[in-house]
N, CA, C and O atoms as a Maestro MAE file, in Angstrom:
{
 s_m_m2io_version
 :::
 2.0.0
}

f_m_ct {
 s_m_title
 :::
 protein
 m_atom[296] {
  # First column is atom index #
  i_m_mmod_type
  r_m_x_coord
  r_m_y_coord
  r_m_z_coord
  i_m_residue_number
  s_m_chain_name
  s_m_pdb_residue_name
  s_m_pdb_atom_name
  i_m_atomic_number
  :::
  1 25 0.849 -1.175 0.000 1 A "MET " " N  " 7
  2 3 0.000 0.000 0.000 1 A "MET " " CA " 6
  3 2 0.897 1.242 0.000 1 A "MET " " C  " 6
  4 15 1.884 1.309 0.732 1 A "MET " " O  " 8
  5 25 0.542 2.207 -0.822 2 A "LYS " " N  " 7
  6 3 1.307 3.421 -0.969 2 A "LYS " " CA " 6
  7 2 0.867 4.443 0.075 2 A "LYS " " C  " 6
  8 15 -0.329 4.627 0.304 2 A "LYS " " O  " 8
  9 25 1.835 5.105 0.708 3 A "LYS " " N  " 7
  10 3 1.519 6.150 1.678 3 A "LYS " " CA " 6
  11 2 1.379 7.484 0.952 3 A "LYS " " C  " 6
  12 15 2.140 7.805 0.039 3 A "LYS " " O  " 8
  13 25 0.400 8.233 1.379 4 A "LEU " " N  " 7
  14 3 0.199 9.563 0.829 4 A "LEU " " CA " 6
  15 2 0.968 10.546 1.696 4 A "LEU " " C  " 6
  16 15 0.722 10.636 2.899 4 A "LEU " " O  " 8
  17 25 1.870 11.262 1.114 5 A "LEU " " N  " 7
  18 3 2.661 12.232 1.857 5 A "LEU " " CA " 6
  19 2 2.011 13.600 1.748 5 A "LEU " " C  " 6
  20 15 1.670 14.068 0.662 5 A "LEU " " O  " 8
  21 25 1.852 14.219 2.896 6 A "VAL " " N  " 7
  22 3 1.271 15.555 2.946 6 A "VAL " " CA " 6
  23 2 2.317 16.474 3.544 6 A "VAL " " C  " 6
  24 15 2.883 16.183 4.598 6 A "VAL " " O  " 8
  25 25 2.568 17.577 2.874 7 A "ALA " " N  " 7
  26 3 3.572 18.518 3.356 7 A "ALA " " CA " 6
  27 2 3.098 19.171 4.653 7 A "ALA " " C  " 6
  28 15 1.924 19.510 4.803 7 A "ALA " " O  " 8
  29 25 4.013 19.337 5.562 8 A "LYS " " N  " 7
  30 3 3.724 20.009 6.823 8 A "LYS " " CA " 6
  31 2 3.490 21.497 6.517 8 A "LYS " " C  " 6
  32 15 4.275 22.104 5.788 8 A "LYS " " O  " 8
  33 25 2.423 22.085 7.062 9 A "PRO " " N  " 7
  34 3 2.168 23.505 6.787 9 A "PRO " " CA " 6
  35 2 3.264 24.380 7.398 9 A "PRO " " C  " 6
  36 15 3.854 24.045 8.425 9 A "PRO " " O  " 8
  37 25 3.512 25.485 6.750 10 A "THR " " N  " 7
  38 3 4.509 26.431 7.252 10 A "THR " " CA " 6
  39 2 3.910 27.224 8.413 10 A "THR " " C  " 6
  40 15 2.696 27.220 8.619 10 A "THR " " O  " 8
  41 25 4.758 27.888 9.151 11 A "ASP " " N  " 7
  42 3 4.278 28.737 10.248 11 A "ASP " " CA " 6
  43 2 3.363 29.838 9.712 11 A "ASP " " C  " 6
  44 15 2.362 30.187 10.338 11 A "ASP " " O  " 8
  45 25 3.715 30.374 8.560 12 A "THR " " N  " 7
  46 3 2.888 31.425 7.948 12 A "THR " " CA " 6
  47 2 1.506 30.887 7.606 12 A "THR " " C  " 6
  48 15 0.501 31.557 7.839 12 A "THR " " O  " 8
  49 25 1.455 29.693 7.061 13 A "GLN " " N  " 7
  50 3 0.162 29.082 6.740 13 A "GLN " " CA " 6
  51 2 -0.650 28.843 8.007 13 A "GLN " " C  " 6
  52 15 -1.851 29.114 8.039 13 A "GLN " " O  " 8
  53 25 -0.004 28.343 9.037 14 A "LEU " " N  " 7
  54 3 -0.708 28.092 10.297 14 A "LEU " " CA " 6
  55 2 -1.253 29.378 10.893 14 A "LEU " " C  " 6
  56 15 -2.376 29.399 11.398 14 A "LEU " " O  " 8
  57 25 -0.472 30.450 10.842 15 A "GLU " " N  " 7
  58 3 -0.934 31.738 11.355 15 A "GLU " " CA " 6
  59 2 -2.132 32.236 10.547 15 A "GLU " " C  " 6
  60 15 -3.082 32.785 11.104 15 A "GLU " " O  " 8
  61 25 -2.075 32.039 9.239 16 A "SER " " N  " 7
  62 3 -3.176 32.450 8.374 16 A "SER " " CA " 6
  63 2 -4.450 31.665 8.709 16 A "SER " " C  " 6
  64 15 -5.536 32.238 8.789 16 A "SER " " O  " 8
  65 25 -4.305 30.361 8.901 17 A "TYR " " N  " 7
  66 3 -5.460 29.529 9.254 17 A "TYR " " CA " 6
  67 2 -6.023 29.940 10.602 17 A "TYR " " C  " 6
  68 15 -7.239 29.974 10.793 17 A "TYR " " O  " 8
  69 25 -5.142 30.248 11.526 18 A "SER " " N  " 7
  70 3 -5.574 30.654 12.862 18 A "SER " " CA " 6
  71 2 -6.339 31.978 12.796 18 A "SER " " C  " 6
  72 15 -7.378 32.134 13.437 18 A "SER " " O  " 8
  73 25 -5.821 32.926 12.019 19 A "ALA " " N  " 7
  74 3 -6.490 34.221 11.875 19 A "ALA " " CA " 6
  75 2 -7.857 34.046 11.215 19 A "ALA " " C  " 6
  76 15 -8.831 34.682 11.616 19 A "ALA " " O  " 8
  77 25 -7.921 33.189 10.210 20 A "GLU " " N  " 7
  78 3 -9.194 32.935 9.526 20 A "GLU " " CA " 6
  79 2 -10.200 32.283 10.471 20 A "GLU " " C  " 6
  80 15 -11.382 32.625 10.465 20 A "GLU " " O  " 8
  81 25 -9.726 31.354 11.271 21 A "ALA " " N  " 7
  82 3 -10.603 30.687 12.241 21 A "ALA " " CA " 6
  83 2 -11.127 31.690 13.265 21 A "ALA " " C  " 6
  84 15 -12.296 31.632 13.649 21 A "ALA " " O  " 8
  85 25 -10.273 32.604 13.707 22 A "GLN " " N  " 7
  86 3 -10.683 33.621 14.670 22 A "GLN " " CA " 6
  87 2 -11.755 34.527 14.065 22 A "GLN " " C  " 6
  88 15 -12.741 34.852 14.726 22 A "GLN " " O  " 8
  89 25 -11.565 34.931 12.820 23 A "THR " " N  " 7
  90 3 -12.544 35.769 12.134 23 A "THR " " CA " 6
  91 2 -13.878 35.045 12.000 23 A "THR " " C  " 6
  92 15 -14.934 35.638 12.221 23 A "THR " " O  " 8
  93 25 -13.831 33.775 11.641 24 A "MET " " N  " 7
  94 3 -15.062 32.993 11.514 24 A "MET " " CA " 6
  95 2 -15.765 32.873 12.863 24 A "MET " " C  " 6
  96 15 -16.991 32.966 12.933 24 A "MET " " O  " 8
  97 25 -15.003 32.669 13.926 25 A "TYR " " N  " 7
  98 3 -15.577 32.578 15.269 25 A "TYR " " CA " 6
  99 2 -16.250 33.896 15.646 25 A "TYR " " C  " 6
  100 15 -17.372 33.899 16.154 25 A "TYR " " O  " 8
  101 25 -15.569 35.018 15.398 26 A "GLU " " N  " 7
  102 3 -16.133 36.320 15.729 26 A "GLU " " CA " 6
  103 2 -17.400 36.596 14.924 26 A "GLU " " C  " 6
  104 15 -18.354 37.172 15.448 26 A "GLU " " O  " 8
  105 25 -17.417 36.192 13.663 27 A "LEU " " N  " 7
  106 3 -18.613 36.350 12.838 27 A "LEU " " CA " 6
  107 2 -19.769 35.528 13.399 27 A "LEU " " C  " 6
  108 15 -20.897 36.012 13.489 27 A "LEU " " O  " 8
  109 25 -19.484 34.294 13.772 28 A "ASP " " N  " 7
  110 3 -20.523 33.441 14.367 28 A "ASP " " CA " 6
  111 2 -21.071 34.061 15.647 28 A "ASP " " C  " 6
  112 15 -22.280 34.052 15.878 28 A "ASP " " O  " 8
  113 25 -20.178 34.602 16.479 29 A "GLN " " N  " 7
  114 3 -20.616 35.209 17.733 29 A "GLN " " CA " 6
  115 2 -21.501 36.424 17.481 29 A "GLN " " C  " 6
  116 15 -22.517 36.608 18.151 29 A "GLN " " O  " 8
  117 25 -21.113 37.254 16.511 30 A "ALA " " N  " 7
  118 3 -21.926 38.431 16.177 30 A "ALA " " CA " 6
  119 2 -23.301 38.003 15.675 30 A "ALA " " C  " 6
  120 15 -24.314 38.593 16.050 30 A "ALA " " O  " 8
  121 25 -23.338 36.975 14.825 31 A "GLN " " N  " 7
  122 3 -24.613 36.500 14.294 31 A "GLN " " CA " 6
  123 2 -25.492 35.907 15.395 31 A "GLN " " C  " 6
  124 15 -26.705 36.120 15.400 31 A "GLN " " O  " 8
  125 25 -24.894 35.170 16.321 32 A "LEU " " N  " 7
  126 3 -25.667 34.609 17.432 32 A "LEU " " CA " 6
  127 2 -26.227 35.709 18.326 32 A "LEU " " C  " 6
  128 15 -27.376 35.638 18.762 32 A "LEU " " O  " 8
  129 25 -25.413 36.723 18.598 33 A "GLN " " N  " 7
  130 3 -25.873 37.821 19.445 33 A "GLN " " CA " 6
  131 2 -26.979 38.601 18.761 33 A "GLN " " C  " 6
  132 15 -27.958 38.986 19.401 33 A "GLN " " O  " 8
  133 25 -26.831 38.836 17.463 34 A "ARG " " N  " 7
  134 3 -27.894 39.525 16.723 34 A "ARG " " CA " 6
  135 2 -29.189 38.729 16.791 34 A "ARG " " C  " 6
  136 15 -30.260 39.295 17.014 34 A "ARG " " O  " 8
  137 25 -29.092 37.428 16.601 35 A "ALA " " N  " 7
  138 3 -30.293 36.586 16.618 35 A "ALA " " CA " 6
  139 2 -31.021 36.706 17.960 35 A "ALA " " C  " 6
  140 15 -32.251 36.677 18.005 35 A "ALA " " O  " 8
  141 25 -30.265 36.840 19.047 36 A "LYS " " N  " 7
  142 3 -30.881 36.991 20.373 36 A "LYS " " CA " 6
  143 2 -31.581 38.337 20.511 36 A "LYS " " C  " 6
  144 15 -32.613 38.443 21.174 36 A "LYS " " O  " 8
  145 25 -31.014 39.362 19.881 37 A "GLU " " N  " 7
  146 3 -31.514 40.721 20.090 37 A "GLU " " CA " 6
  147 2 -32.597 41.151 19.107 37 A "GLU " " C  " 6
  148 15 -33.350 42.084 19.383 37 A "GLU " " O  " 8
  149 25 -32.682 40.474 17.956 38 A "TYR " " N  " 7
  150 3 -33.736 40.836 17.005 38 A "TYR " " CA " 6
  151 2 -35.093 40.555 17.641 38 A "TYR " " C  " 6
  152 15 -35.256 39.561 18.349 38 A "TYR " " O  " 8
  153 25 -36.071 41.432 17.389 39 A "PRO " " N  " 7
  154 3 -37.428 41.114 17.837 39 A "PRO " " CA " 6
  155 2 -37.922 39.864 17.100 39 A "PRO " " C  " 6
  156 15 -37.388 39.497 16.054 39 A "PRO " " O  " 8
  157 25 -38.934 39.228 17.654 40 A "SER " " N  " 7
  158 3 -39.503 38.046 16.997 40 A "SER " " CA " 6
  159 2 -40.028 38.438 15.619 40 A "SER " " C  " 6
  160 15 -40.268 39.613 15.342 40 A "SER " " O  " 8
  161 25 -40.200 37.438 14.768 41 A "ILE " " N  " 7
  162 3 -40.723 37.697 13.425 41 A "ILE " " CA " 6
  163 2 -42.100 38.356 13.513 41 A "ILE " " C  " 6
  164 15 -42.400 39.270 12.745 41 A "ILE " " O  " 8
  165 25 -42.927 37.901 14.437 42 A "GLY " " N  " 7
  166 3 -44.246 38.506 14.615 42 A "GLY " " CA " 6
  167 2 -44.153 39.982 14.967 42 A "GLY " " C  " 6
  168 15 -44.886 40.810 14.425 42 A "GLY " " O  " 8
  169 25 -43.243 40.303 15.882 43 A "GLU " " N  " 7
  170 3 -43.054 41.710 16.265 43 A "GLU " " CA " 6
  171 2 -42.541 42.525 15.082 43 A "GLU " " C  " 6
  172 15 -42.967 43.660 14.868 43 A "GLU " " O  " 8
  173 25 -41.619 41.933 14.313 44 A "GLN " " N  " 7
  174 3 -41.079 42.650 13.160 44 A "GLN " " CA " 6
  175 2 -42.163 42.917 12.118 44 A "GLN " " C  " 6
  176 15 -42.221 44.001 11.537 44 A "GLN " " O  " 8
  177 25 -43.018 41.925 11.887 45 A "LEU " " N  " 7
  178 3 -44.109 42.122 10.931 45 A "LEU " " CA " 6
  179 2 -45.070 43.202 11.416 45 A "LEU " " C  " 6
  180 15 -45.566 44.002 10.622 45 A "LEU " " O  " 8
  181 25 -45.328 43.223 12.712 46 A "ASP " " N  " 7
  182 3 -46.203 44.255 13.268 46 A "ASP " " CA " 6
  183 2 -45.566 45.634 13.099 46 A "ASP " " C  " 6
  184 15 -46.248 46.597 12.746 46 A "ASP " " O  " 8
  185 25 -44.266 45.727 13.350 47 A "MET " " N  " 7
  186 3 -43.560 47.000 13.157 47 A "MET " " CA " 6
  187 2 -43.671 47.451 11.704 47 A "MET " " C  " 6
  188 15 -43.923 48.624 11.428 47 A "MET " " O  " 8
  189 25 -43.480 46.506 10.773 48 A "GLN " " N  " 7
  190 3 -43.543 46.849 9.353 48 A "GLN " " CA " 6
  191 2 -44.948 47.319 8.964 48 A "GLN " " C  " 6
  192 15 -45.099 48.265 8.190 48 A "GLN " " O  " 8
  193 25 -45.957 46.664 9.497 49 A "TYR " " N  " 7
  194 3 -47.332 47.084 9.212 49 A "TYR " " CA " 6
  195 2 -47.556 48.514 9.689 49 A "TYR " " C  " 6
  196 15 -48.031 49.362 8.934 49 A "TYR " " O  " 8
  197 25 -47.210 48.775 10.949 50 A "TRP " " N  " 7
  198 3 -47.458 50.108 11.496 50 A "TRP " " CA " 6
  199 2 -46.573 51.163 10.852 50 A "TRP " " C  " 6
  200 15 -46.976 52.320 10.738 50 A "TRP " " O  " 8
  201 25 -45.381 50.782 10.432 51 A "ASP " " N  " 7
  202 3 -44.541 51.718 9.676 51 A "ASP " " CA " 6
  203 2 -45.224 52.095 8.367 51 A "ASP " " C  " 6
  204 15 -45.208 53.262 7.974 51 A "ASP " " O  " 8
  205 25 -45.831 51.109 7.681 52 A "ALA " " N  " 7
  206 3 -46.524 51.372 6.419 52 A "ALA " " CA " 6
  207 2 -47.753 52.260 6.650 52 A "ALA " " C  " 6
  208 15 -48.039 53.155 5.855 52 A "ALA " " O  " 8
  209 25 -48.460 52.007 7.725 53 A "VAL " " N  " 7
  210 3 -49.664 52.779 8.028 53 A "VAL " " CA " 6
  211 2 -49.312 54.212 8.443 53 A "VAL " " C  " 6
  212 15 -49.959 55.172 8.024 53 A "VAL " " O  " 8
  213 25 -48.263 54.335 9.280 54 A "ASN " " N  " 7
  214 3 -47.936 55.639 9.862 54 A "ASN " " CA " 6
  215 2 -46.822 56.391 9.133 54 A "ASN " " C  " 6
  216 15 -46.538 57.542 9.464 54 A "ASN " " O  " 8
  217 25 -46.196 55.760 8.155 55 A "GLY " " N  " 7
  218 3 -45.085 56.424 7.470 55 A "GLY " " CA " 6
  219 2 -43.853 56.565 8.344 55 A "GLY " " C  " 6
  220 15 -43.081 57.512 8.189 55 A "GLY " " O  " 8
  221 25 -43.664 55.622 9.265 56 A "THR " " N  " 7
  222 3 -42.519 55.671 10.176 56 A "THR " " CA " 6
  223 2 -41.456 54.662 9.734 56 A "THR " " C  " 6
  224 15 -41.640 53.938 8.756 56 A "THR " " O  " 8
  225 25 -40.347 54.628 10.469 57 A "THR " " N  " 7
  226 3 -39.243 53.711 10.141 57 A "THR " " CA " 6
  227 2 -38.810 52.897 11.368 57 A "THR " " C  " 6
  228 15 -37.631 52.574 11.518 57 A "THR " " O  " 8
  229 25 -39.744 52.579 12.221 58 A "THR " " N  " 7
  230 3 -39.438 51.861 13.463 58 A "THR " " CA " 6
  231 2 -38.713 50.546 13.201 58 A "THR " " C  " 6
  232 15 -37.719 50.244 13.861 58 A "THR " " O  " 8
  233 25 -39.202 49.764 12.245 59 A "TRP " " N  " 7
  234 3 -38.583 48.460 11.964 59 A "TRP " " CA " 6
  235 2 -37.154 48.639 11.475 59 A "TRP " " C  " 6
  236 15 -36.238 47.997 11.989 59 A "TRP " " O  " 8
  237 25 -36.953 49.508 10.483 60 A "LYS " " N  " 7
  238 3 -35.599 49.744 9.957 60 A "LYS " " CA " 6
  239 2 -34.664 50.242 11.053 60 A "LYS " " C  " 6
  240 15 -33.513 49.814 11.133 60 A "LYS " " O  " 8
  241 25 -35.151 51.134 11.885 61 A "ASP " " N  " 7
  242 3 -34.330 51.684 12.969 61 A "ASP " " CA " 6
  243 2 -33.948 50.595 13.973 61 A "ASP " " C  " 6
  244 15 -32.811 50.541 14.442 61 A "ASP " " O  " 8
  245 25 -34.906 49.733 14.296 62 A "THR " " N  " 7
  246 3 -34.652 48.646 15.247 62 A "THR " " CA " 6
  247 2 -33.599 47.688 14.713 62 A "THR " " C  " 6
  248 15 -32.663 47.332 15.429 62 A "THR " " O  " 8
  249 25 -33.746 47.271 13.467 63 A "ILE " " N  " 7
  250 3 -32.800 46.333 12.861 63 A "ILE " " CA " 6
  251 2 -31.424 46.980 12.737 63 A "ILE " " C  " 6
  252 15 -30.410 46.343 13.021 63 A "ILE " " O  " 8
  253 25 -31.386 48.237 12.318 64 A "ALA " " N  " 7
  254 3 -30.110 48.947 12.180 64 A "ALA " " CA " 6
  255 2 -29.391 49.048 13.531 64 A "ALA " " C  " 6
  256 15 -28.166 48.936 13.595 64 A "ALA " " O  " 8
  257 25 -30.152 49.258 14.604 65 A "GLN " " N  " 7
  258 3 -29.537 49.369 15.931 65 A "GLN " " CA " 6
  259 2 -28.932 48.048 16.377 65 A "GLN " " C  " 6
  260 15 -27.835 48.024 16.936 65 A "GLN " " O  " 8
  261 25 -29.638 46.949 16.135 66 A "VAL " " N  " 7
  262 3 -29.106 45.629 16.485 66 A "VAL " " CA " 6
  263 2 -27.810 45.376 15.713 66 A "VAL " " C  " 6
  264 15 -26.833 44.884 16.278 66 A "VAL " " O  " 8
  265 25 -27.805 45.713 14.427 67 A "LYS " " N  " 7
  266 3 -26.607 45.521 13.612 67 A "LYS " " CA " 6
  267 2 -25.466 46.418 14.091 67 A "LYS " " C  " 6
  268 15 -24.316 45.982 14.141 67 A "LYS " " O  " 8
  269 25 -25.773 47.656 14.441 68 A "ALA " " N  " 7
  270 3 -24.745 48.587 14.925 68 A "ALA " " CA " 6
  271 2 -24.158 48.130 16.263 68 A "ALA " " C  " 6
  272 15 -22.962 48.281 16.510 68 A "ALA " " O  " 8
  273 25 -25.012 47.570 17.120 69 A "ASP " " N  " 7
  274 3 -24.559 47.109 18.427 69 A "ASP " " CA " 6
  275 2 -23.746 45.822 18.337 69 A "ASP " " C  " 6
  276 15 -22.999 45.496 19.259 69 A "ASP " " O  " 8
  277 25 -23.886 45.093 17.241 70 A "ASN " " N  " 7
  278 3 -23.211 43.801 17.050 70 A "ASN " " CA " 6
  279 2 -22.585 43.741 15.668 70 A "ASN " " C  " 6
  280 15 -23.039 42.981 14.813 70 A "ASN " " O  " 8
  281 25 -21.530 44.549 15.437 71 A "PRO " " N  " 7
  282 3 -20.953 44.601 14.089 71 A "PRO " " CA " 6
  283 2 -20.249 43.303 13.721 71 A "PRO " " C  " 6
  284 15 -19.734 42.581 14.575 71 A "PRO " " O  " 8
  285 25 -20.245 43.033 12.417 72 A "LYS " " N  " 7
  286 3 -19.502 41.886 11.898 72 A "LYS " " CA " 6
  287 2 -18.017 42.229 11.917 72 A "LYS " " C  " 6
  288 15 -17.644 43.384 11.710 72 A "LYS " " O  " 8
  289 25 -17.178 41.246 12.160 73 A "PRO " " N  " 7
  290 3 -15.738 41.518 12.100 73 A "PRO " " CA " 6
  291 2 -15.313 41.809 10.664 73 A "PRO " " C  " 6
  292 15 -15.917 41.326 9.706 73 A "PRO " " O  " 8
  293 25 -14.274 42.597 10.544 74 A "GLU " " N  " 7
  294 3 -13.792 42.937 9.197 74 A "GLU " " CA " 6
  295 2 -12.587 42.123 8.821 74 A "GLU " " C  " 6
  296 15 -12.053 42.281 7.723 74 A "GLU " " O  " 8
  :::
 }
 m_bond[295] {
  # First column is bond index #
  i_m_from
  i_m_to
  i_m_order
  :::
  1 1 2 1
  2 2 3 1
  3 3 4 2
  4 3 5 1
  5 5 6 1
  6 6 7 1
  7 7 8 2
  8 7 9 1
  9 9 10 1
  10 10 11 1
  11 11 12 2
  12 11 13 1
  13 13 14 1
  14 14 15 1
  15 15 16 2
  16 15 17 1
  17 17 18 1
  18 18 19 1
  19 19 20 2
  20 19 21 1
  21 21 22 1
  22 22 23 1
  23 23 24 2
  24 23 25 1
  25 25 26 1
  26 26 27 1
  27 27 28 2
  28 27 29 1
  29 29 30 1
  30 30 31 1
  31 31 32 2
  32 31 33 1
  33 33 34 1
  34 34 35 1
  35 35 36 2
  36 35 37 1
  37 37 38 1
  38 38 39 1
  39 39 40 2
  40 39 41 1
  41 41 42 1
  42 42 43 1
  43 43 44 2
  44 43 45 1
  45 45 46 1
  46 46 47 1
  47 47 48 2
  48 47 49 1
  49 49 50 1
  50 50 51 1
  51 51 52 2
  52 51 53 1
  53 53 54 1
  54 54 55 1
  55 55 56 2
  56 55 57 1
  57 57 58 1
  58 58 59 1
  59 59 60 2
  60 59 61 1
  61 61 62 1
  62 62 63 1
  63 63 64 2
  64 63 65 1
  65 65 66 1
  66 66 67 1
  67 67 68 2
  68 67 69 1
  69 69 70 1
  70 70 71 1
  71 71 72 2
  72 71 73 1
  73 73 74 1
  74 74 75 1
  75 75 76 2
  76 75 77 1
  77 77 78 1
  78 78 79 1
  79 79 80 2
  80 79 81 1
  81 81 82 1
  82 82 83 1
  83 83 84 2
  84 83 85 1
  85 85 86 1
  86 86 87 1
  87 87 88 2
  88 87 89 1
  89 89 90 1
  90 90 91 1
  91 91 92 2
  92 91 93 1
  93 93 94 1
  94 94 95 1
  95 95 96 2
  96 95 97 1
  97 97 98 1
  98 98 99 1
  99 99 100 2
  100 99 101 1
  101 101 102 1
  102 102 103 1
  103 103 104 2
  104 103 105 1
  105 105 106 1
  106 106 107 1
  107 107 108 2
  108 107 109 1
  109 109 110 1
  110 110 111 1
  111 111 112 2
  112 111 113 1
  113 113 114 1
  114 114 115 1
  115 115 116 2
  116 115 117 1
  117 117 118 1
  118 118 119 1
  119 119 120 2
  120 119 121 1
  121 121 122 1
  122 122 123 1
  123 123 124 2
  124 123 125 1
  125 125 126 1
  126 126 127 1
  127 127 128 2
  128 127 129 1
  129 129 130 1
  130 130 131 1
  131 131 132 2
  132 131 133 1
  133 133 134 1
  134 134 135 1
  135 135 136 2
  136 135 137 1
  137 137 138 1
  138 138 139 1
  139 139 140 2
  140 139 141 1
  141 141 142 1
  142 142 143 1
  143 143 144 2
  144 143 145 1
  145 145 146 1
  146 146 147 1
  147 147 148 2
  148 147 149 1
  149 149 150 1
  150 150 151 1
  151 151 152 2
  152 151 153 1
  153 153 154 1
  154 154 155 1
  155 155 156 2
  156 155 157 1
  157 157 158 1
  158 158 159 1
  159 159 160 2
  160 159 161 1
  161 161 162 1
  162 162 163 1
  163 163 164 2
  164 163 165 1
  165 165 166 1
  166 166 167 1
  167 167 168 2
  168 167 169 1
  169 169 170 1
  170 170 171 1
  171 171 172 2
  172 171 173 1
  173 173 174 1
  174 174 175 1
  175 175 176 2
  176 175 177 1
  177 177 178 1
  178 178 179 1
  179 179 180 2
  180 179 181 1
  181 181 182 1
  182 182 183 1
  183 183 184 2
  184 183 185 1
  185 185 186 1
  186 186 187 1
  187 187 188 2
  188 187 189 1
  189 189 190 1
  190 190 191 1
  191 191 192 2
  192 191 193 1
  193 193 194 1
  194 194 195 1
  195 195 196 2
  196 195 197 1
  197 197 198 1
  198 198 199 1
  199 199 200 2
  200 199 201 1
  201 201 202 1
  202 202 203 1
  203 203 204 2
  204 203 205 1
  205 205 206 1
  206 206 207 1
  207 207 208 2
  208 207 209 1
  209 209 210 1
  210 210 211 1
  211 211 212 2
  212 211 213 1
  213 213 214 1
  214 214 215 1
  215 215 216 2
  216 215 217 1
  217 217 218 1
  218 218 219 1
  219 219 220 2
  220 219 221 1
  221 221 222 1
  222 222 223 1
  223 223 224 2
  224 223 225 1
  225 225 226 1
  226 226 227 1
  227 227 228 2
  228 227 229 1
  229 229 230 1
  230 230 231 1
  231 231 232 2
  232 231 233 1
  233 233 234 1
  234 234 235 1
  235 235 236 2
  236 235 237 1
  237 237 238 1
  238 238 239 1
  239 239 240 2
  240 239 241 1
  241 241 242 1
  242 242 243 1
  243 243 244 2
  244 243 245 1
  245 245 246 1
  246 246 247 1
  247 247 248 2
  248 247 249 1
  249 249 250 1
  250 250 251 1
  251 251 252 2
  252 251 253 1
  253 253 254 1
  254 254 255 1
  255 255 256 2
  256 255 257 1
  257 257 258 1
  258 258 259 1
  259 259 260 2
  260 259 261 1
  261 261 262 1
  262 262 263 1
  263 263 264 2
  264 263 265 1
  265 265 266 1
  266 266 267 1
  267 267 268 2
  268 267 269 1
  269 269 270 1
  270 270 271 1
  271 271 272 2
  272 271 273 1
  273 273 274 1
  274 274 275 1
  275 275 276 2
  276 275 277 1
  277 277 278 1
  278 278 279 1
  279 279 280 2
  280 279 281 1
  281 281 282 1
  282 282 283 1
  283 283 284 2
  284 283 285 1
  285 285 286 1
  286 286 287 1
  287 287 288 2
  288 287 289 1
  289 289 290 1
  290 290 291 1
  291 291 292 2
  292 291 293 1
  293 293 294 1
  294 294 295 1
  295 295 296 2
  :::
 }
}
């Protein structure tokens, strides 16, 4: 049976993978926190209805605030 040889990653590659993993973790954390803070779908639909009736932007403002409070990593 033939052995498959895999080159050992360089330190630079490992650092790059580590940085990418950290970014992915931070993105997941931001998304989880946003999910906790968003109003329920029912509440959001109610906000959208009343925004349409009253000409307000309550729903957009609420969503924008959640996103601002929990930014995605760059």
